[in-house]
Phi, psi and omega in degrees: 000143177288155183247124180287158180292331181207168175231118175264137179237138174293133179307140182309130178061030182303314180287316183293324177295325178296314179298314179299319179295323178294321179291325180278340182080025182235034177295318189264317181238148179165180186287340187296329182296310180296323179296318179296317180298317180293318179297320181293315179299318180296319181295316180287326182090034178243174185287321185207159175222147182231122177290135184227163185286343177192168176297316180291329174295323177301317178295319179300316179297321179298313178300316181295323179291328180287333181052050176292150181290151177304136181085002180302141181277129177235129183258136176232161167285141180296333179261112183182195181271118188303334180303326188292303176293330178299321177300316179298317179296320182295337177271002176092014179270158177270115182271134176229136181254149166232160185285161174277170175249156194287338187276304182268346186069005176273185183303135178278116180301326179295318178293324176296316180301326181284337186258328186290147180207184179293347176276348183281123181261333181207150174234124180251116181246142182248131171270096191285130169063020178094002179254116181300143174281182181280068193290331182293316178294319181294321178296318179299318179295314181299313181296321182291342178252008178068023180266143178284131178260125179241125180260127172271104184249027184304330182259354205246025178302125176093349178282157183209162179226117180059033180084356179255129182291146171297143186101352178246003180273319185272176171297327177219156169222160172220144185237158177243142176243035175292172193297334182269359187272163181303322170252118186245108172246030178057043185112174182094181181185188182216138171256132175255146183224146183286331179219160186296323181298315178295320178298319180297325178292319177293319181298324180293323178291314181299327182292347179281348182285148179285158177286154175286173178224180184296329178299317177299315184296315179297319178298315181292319177297318181293318180295315182292322178297320177299313181297321178294326181289311186287342176262359172295139186306319182292312182292321179303315183286326181285325188233311188288314182298314174302324178292321178296319178296322179293318179292335181296342178291341177252093184301337182283344181267097187252007189298318187275342177270333184277151178267358185212141174231144183301333183283003179271001176283085184201157172258000181300129181079003184251001184249186184100173181280142169291143191258155174299323177301312179296323179298322177297319177298317181296315179301317181295319183286332178298336180288336182244352187297320181297321176295320178297317178298319178298319177296318180297318180294319178300317178297315182297315182294326179293314182295316182295320181294330178289332191243355189293342177288340187237345188231140174272122181251151166294134180218164179279168195261356182204155182300334184269013178261135177245117178264154176260352177051051175305324173225134173277119191244120178240158181242125180236126180303328177249064190298311184294318177296321178295316180299315180296318182289322176297319178298318177300330181268007174095018178239110178277138181229175181228139178217171179054034172290317174249156184227164166285110188275000187297338178296344176294336179252153181245045182258003176081357182284144177235156183229097190303318183287325175296317178297320179294316179302315179300321181290329195246340187291130175223136181260122180265143181292131176204035186282160177301137182112337175286137180278163176301324178296318178293319178298319179292327176295318177301313180300317180299317182292321177299317180298320179291321180295320179300332179279339187265328186269000000 
């Protein structure tokens, strides 16, 4: 049987909780939101957390709460999700990029040191694919220049550096609860804040959003149910995998293999109030998420140990760093050829989830490591639920493909 790149699962009791919430009348407002926020803040080790409608909405709320002056300089890594710097530009800030570094693929502290100045108002760093960036060095640089440090932790629930969870290093952090994430509330996210005053400012911005309605809930439940169905092993092999093989005949059609499309730079569908219904889903999953992360790490480590002699993997930068390996990320000089050949052999992969974002600016600057990462990064399946036999099969196929391409 072919192996899908990921497995999406409908949150436990997703439909029945929706019916129960509708009967009780507490789908949209209720105590679960505050309970989820408190539990999340305690888990991360920060002062406060604020539930938000999406990760990118969380970043927008952070910027609005900061009230930076128009044209304020905000620094990002050149290798990342284009939506993030695009959002800063749309709010009138001056975006500046620095290159990524080769081990974690996160922001290079040396490149940041060369770029940061008294004009820098904020630094946004991303912990890519569940592997923390060199956050300790980056925090020291941001603090020494009086810049606000914002952590993009969309992939990094449960990861830590020196015993401190990601999301607790910066003045703010933001997390995503989309369907592929370790905590899946069918959308939504969380902002973490170092102090209550900062949290109150974000909370005031979030409170201006309108409440969701039944149309939104039915749409989200239906979409997540569909994603859970098409990534189920049986349905994937009966319908999705043959379709992917058919699409593979047209090399120009990269939509279903890629993790990102330019038309996704939008806030549409990402705003509104976080719901009491979603908070219940989140609270339930926090009880099992750590065990799920441990299974994910075991799978990743098995796959990496099988291939590290032949493949360069994204890795963390110190022994006291714990990654959650939301995606197992390898770099192949012939990435597209490798992806196509693996698919032919029954291993689905994901690429172009992150991009070299320098094209958003027209200043002619280039970032060689970001450009290389975009060309070479390929995500191998290693999600919880894969057996050791399946993981070994993936490793075997990668070794065979490396000899062929």
